N, C-alpha and C positions, 0 to 999 in steps of 0.2 A: 137853888135854883134848882131846875125840872132838866134832867134829860132822857131824853127820846131815842129810841136804838130803834132804825125801819129796816128792814131784812127782806128781799126776795123771795118768790117762788114763782117759777118758771110755768110759760103757756104750757109745759107736758106734768106740771103737777110737783117735776123733784125741784130742791132746794138750791140757789142759788152757791156755786162754789164759792166764792168771793167772801160771800156771806158767812157761809160754814169756819171758812180758816178766823175772818172776824172772830164769829162769836165761842170759838176755842181758844184764842186769845183773850178775849174776855174772861173766859171762865177760868182757864189755866193762871191768870195775873191777878184774879179776884176782885178785878177790873167791874164784872159783870152784877157786884153789889152797889155800884154806884149808876147804874142805869136805871129810871125809875119807870118806863113805861118802855116795853117793846112792841111795836109793831108790824103787819106782815102787810108787804105791797104787791097781791096776786097776781099778775100776767091776767088771770083768767078771769078776773074779777075788778073792771073795773072802779068800782065805788067801794074797794078794799078799805080799810083806813089807812095803810100806809102807800094807795096810790093816790088817795084824796091828798096826803099830806106833802107827797111828792110834786102834786101837781100846786096845791098852794105854794110851795116855797121852788114852783119849778127848777127840779132836781129831774136828771135822768138817768141816776147810776144809784147804784146800790151795792151796799149798804151805807146808809147815812146818819149822821146824828143829828138832832136837833136839841139848843141849847139854850135856854131860856133863864135867863139870870133874875128876869122881871125888870129888867130896866133897860128898857128900850126894846128893839126886834128881835127877834130872836137868834143866835146864829147857825146857818147848818155847816157840819164838816161834810166831807165825800171822802177824806183821806183821814182814814186812821191812826196814823201815827202822827199825826196833826192835831189831832182831837187828842190824845195822849198826852202830846207834850205840852199844847194851853190849855184844856180843858180838865184836866186829871191832873195836871204841874206833876209829870212823872218825867224822867229821861229818855230820849230815844237816841237810836242811833242815825247822823243824818245820812249815811248811805240808806239805810233803807230804806229810809222815809222818800230820800229823792226815786228810788225805784218804787216804789209805792206812787207817786206820783205822776211818773214814765208811764208806767202799766195803767194807769185811771185815763191816760191821755193818749190817746195813740197818735193826735197827732202835732204832740210835741217832739222834738229830736235833736240830739244831741248839737251842739255847736263844732 
């Protein structure tokens, strides 16, 4: 299995805040050791490796993970906690997972 992590650099050159948060979580939990490749999607360079892979998989937000098991199409995860649960097979808190989904999808609302 190959896991690629894509983080973003904003057009002003600053790192994406959410990307920095996810990197901190990956490093503090020891999960970064499971990441095979880190690509940068630089808004200032549409040809940057991260922007190219985002375009390839039609992803419009960062950070995200591309998981290639070698069996079929690679799977894209835009929700960190879902990635942790399904790929790294670690326990997650459902409340935190739902909160992250809501933050990533401003078009969603509670019923």
